[in-house]
C-alpha positions as CSV (number, residue, x, y, z in Angstrom):
1,M,137.2,106.2,94.1
2,P,134.4,106.6,96.7
3,A,132.0,103.7,97.0
4,E,128.7,104.3,95.1
5,T,125.8,105.1,97.3
6,A,123.0,102.6,97.1
7,P,119.7,104.1,95.7
8,R,117.0,104.9,98.2
9,P,114.0,102.5,98.2
10,V,111.0,104.1,96.5
11,A,107.8,104.9,98.4
12,L,104.6,106.3,96.7
13,V,102.4,108.1,99.2
14,T,98.9,109.3,98.0
15,G,97.2,112.2,99.8
16,A,100.7,113.4,100.7
17,S,100.1,117.1,100.3
18,R,98.3,117.5,103.7
19,G,97.3,115.8,107.0
20,I,98.2,112.1,107.5
21,G,99.7,111.6,104.1
22,R,102.1,114.6,104.5
23,A,103.2,113.3,107.9
24,I,103.9,109.8,106.4
25,A,105.8,111.3,103.5
26,A,108.0,113.3,106.0
27,N,108.6,110.2,108.1
28,L,109.5,107.9,105.2
29,G,111.4,110.7,103.5
30,R,114.2,110.2,106.0
31,T,115.1,106.9,104.3
32,H,113.1,106.6,101.1
33,H,112.8,108.4,97.8
34,I,109.2,109.7,98.0
35,L,106.7,110.0,95.1
36,V,104.5,112.7,96.6
37,G,100.9,111.9,95.5
38,G,98.2,114.5,95.3
39,R,95.9,116.4,93.0
40,D,97.1,120.0,93.5
41,A,100.5,120.5,91.7
42,A,101.5,123.5,93.8
43,A,100.8,121.7,97.1
44,V,102.6,118.6,96.0
45,Q,105.6,120.6,94.9
46,S,105.8,122.2,98.3
47,V,106.1,118.8,99.9
48,V,108.6,117.7,97.3
49,D,110.8,120.7,98.1
50,S,110.7,119.9,101.9
51,L,112.1,116.4,101.4
52,P,115.7,115.2,100.8
53,S,114.7,112.9,97.9
54,A,111.3,113.3,96.3
55,E,109.4,114.0,93.1
56,P,105.8,114.9,92.3
57,F,103.1,112.3,91.5
58,V,100.2,114.5,90.5
59,A,97.2,112.3,89.7
60,E,93.4,112.2,89.5
61,L,92.9,108.7,90.7
62,V,89.1,108.7,90.5
63,D,89.1,109.2,86.7
64,G,92.2,107.0,86.1
65,T,94.6,109.8,85.3
66,V,97.7,108.2,86.7
67,P,101.3,109.1,85.7
68,A,103.7,106.3,84.6
69,L,104.8,104.2,87.6
70,P,108.4,103.1,88.2
71,D,109.5,99.6,87.5
72,R,110.2,99.1,91.2
73,I,108.1,100.3,94.1
74,D,109.2,99.3,97.6
75,V,106.3,100.9,99.5
76,L,102.8,102.0,98.4
77,V,100.9,104.0,101.0
78,H,97.2,104.8,100.3
79,S,96.4,107.8,102.4
80,A,94.0,109.9,100.3
81,G,90.4,109.8,101.3
82,V,87.1,111.7,101.9
83,E,84.6,111.7,104.7
84,D,81.0,112.6,103.9
85,G,77.4,111.5,104.3
86,S,74.8,111.5,107.0
87,T,72.0,109.1,107.9
88,I,71.0,106.6,105.3
89,E,67.7,108.4,104.9
90,A,69.4,111.8,104.2
91,T,72.3,110.7,101.9
92,D,71.8,110.8,98.2
93,L,73.2,108.3,95.6
94,E,75.8,110.8,94.3
95,T,77.4,111.1,97.8
96,W,77.6,107.4,98.1
97,R,79.2,107.1,94.7
98,R,81.8,109.9,95.4
99,V,82.9,108.4,98.8
100,F,83.3,104.9,97.4
101,E,85.1,106.2,94.3
102,V,87.7,107.9,96.4
103,N,88.0,105.6,99.3
104,V,87.8,102.2,97.5
105,F,87.8,102.3,93.7
106,A,90.8,104.7,93.4
107,V,92.8,102.5,95.8
108,A,92.0,99.4,93.9
109,E,92.9,100.9,90.5
110,L,96.2,102.4,91.7
111,T,97.2,99.2,93.4
112,R,96.4,97.2,90.3
113,R,98.7,99.4,88.3
114,A,101.4,99.3,90.9
115,L,101.5,95.6,91.4
116,P,104.3,94.9,88.8
117,G,106.6,97.3,90.6
118,L,105.6,96.0,94.0
119,R,106.2,92.4,93.0
120,A,109.6,93.3,91.5
121,S,110.7,94.6,94.9
122,Q,108.6,92.2,97.0
123,G,107.3,95.4,98.5
124,L,104.7,96.6,100.9
125,V,101.2,98.1,100.5
126,V,100.0,100.2,103.5
127,V,96.3,101.2,103.5
128,I,95.3,103.9,105.8
129,N,91.8,102.8,106.7
130,S,90.0,104.0,109.8
131,G,88.4,102.9,113.1
132,S,85.2,103.2,111.0
133,G,86.5,100.3,109.0
134,L,86.0,98.2,112.1
135,T,82.7,99.5,113.5
136,S,79.9,101.8,112.5
137,G,77.2,103.9,114.1
138,P,74.3,106.3,113.4
139,G,75.2,108.9,110.8
140,G,78.4,107.1,109.8
141,G,77.1,104.5,107.4
142,V,78.4,106.1,104.2
143,Y,82.0,106.6,105.4
144,A,82.1,103.4,107.4
145,G,80.6,101.4,104.4
146,S,83.5,102.6,102.2
147,K,86.0,101.7,104.9
148,F,84.5,98.3,105.5
149,A,84.7,97.7,101.7
150,L,88.3,98.9,101.8
151,R,89.1,96.4,104.6
152,A,87.6,93.6,102.4
153,L,89.8,94.7,99.5
154,T,92.8,94.8,101.7
155,D,92.2,91.4,103.2
156,A,91.8,89.9,99.7
157,L,94.9,91.6,98.3
158,R,97.0,90.3,101.2
159,E,96.2,86.7,100.4
160,E,96.4,87.2,96.7
161,E,99.8,88.7,96.8
162,R,101.3,86.5,99.6
163,P,102.7,84.1,96.9
164,H,104.4,87.0,95.2
165,G,106.1,88.2,98.4
166,V,104.1,91.5,98.6
167,R,103.0,92.3,102.1
168,V,99.8,94.2,102.9
169,S,99.1,96.2,106.0
170,S,95.8,97.8,107.1
171,I,96.2,100.7,109.5
172,H,93.1,101.8,111.5
173,P,93.5,105.2,113.2
174,G,90.9,106.6,115.5
175,R,90.2,110.4,115.4
176,V,93.2,112.2,114.0
177,D,93.9,116.0,114.4
178,T,93.4,117.0,110.8
179,D,91.2,119.4,108.8
180,M,89.0,116.5,107.9
181,Q,88.4,115.8,111.6
182,R,87.6,119.4,112.4
183,A,85.0,119.5,109.6
184,L,83.5,116.2,110.9
185,V,83.3,117.5,114.5
186,A,81.6,120.7,113.3
187,R,79.1,118.7,111.3
188,E,78.4,116.6,114.5
189,G,77.7,119.9,116.4
190,H,80.5,119.5,118.9
191,E,83.2,121.8,120.1
192,Y,86.5,120.7,118.7
193,D,88.9,119.4,121.4
194,P,92.3,117.9,120.1
195,S,92.7,116.0,123.4
196,Y,90.2,113.5,121.9
197,T,92.5,112.9,118.9
198,I,95.9,111.5,118.0
199,T,98.3,113.4,115.7
200,A,99.1,112.6,112.1
201,E,102.7,112.0,113.2
202,M,101.5,109.1,115.4
203,V,99.8,107.5,112.4
204,A,103.0,108.0,110.4
205,A,104.9,106.2,113.2
206,T,102.7,103.2,112.9
207,V,103.4,103.1,109.2
208,R,107.1,103.3,109.9
209,T,106.7,100.2,112.1
210,A,105.2,98.3,109.2
211,V,107.8,99.5,106.8
212,D,110.7,98.7,109.0
213,L,109.6,95.1,109.9
214,P,111.8,92.5,108.2
215,P,110.2,91.0,105.1
216,T,109.8,87.6,106.9
217,G,107.0,89.2,108.9
218,T,104.1,91.6,108.3
219,V,101.9,93.9,110.3
220,E,98.6,92.7,108.8
221,S,96.2,95.0,110.8
222,L,97.0,97.7,113.4
223,S,94.6,100.0,115.3
224,V,95.9,103.2,116.9
225,R,93.4,105.3,118.9
226,P,93.3,108.3,121.3
227,M,93.5,107.5,125.0
228,Q,90.6,109.9,125.7
229,R,87.2,109.0,124.3
230,R,84.3,111.3,123.8
């Protein structure tokens, strides 16, 4: 009889229906069974159909509508996020609340629910943060504030889960060639030039580096930025 094939490790990727998340799902999909996270069922299914081993994970993380999680999760990648806000003077409370709900609170809640499965596998949490999680500037306080908070959450989680064997990586991309970036540049009043960006596939490659590292080591924080600066 033929030898049984070992099951693929399981990776849950949020925001996987587009942009950075989709590139990460495609990269990890070469070796992992992917839970394709997203809000739009049709868009999620399109990604599922493109991968060798995948299933949908349609969720509304902000209001806590989360499907049942597997008993074992080898990799959890947080890639969903929003960019919004203007100057402190011009940004209302509702915008602050929405950005923090998506960029911080949803990450915290899904991670909390996934911890039993991550501990069972001594798995890895990868948080796609931003260069704005390291520095801020005029007009960027809302988004950067959420990303600074996300970095604080990630740093705390890393030390809390170290005794359980769960590794935590924080990835900080600069400007990435995505729809979100195009909208941001338009709001800034600049002409869009992709030479000032990196690709979503480059970010996915940094995630792959963290995933493939032996469990005796961890990529705690990694910044990946375009060579050209505006």
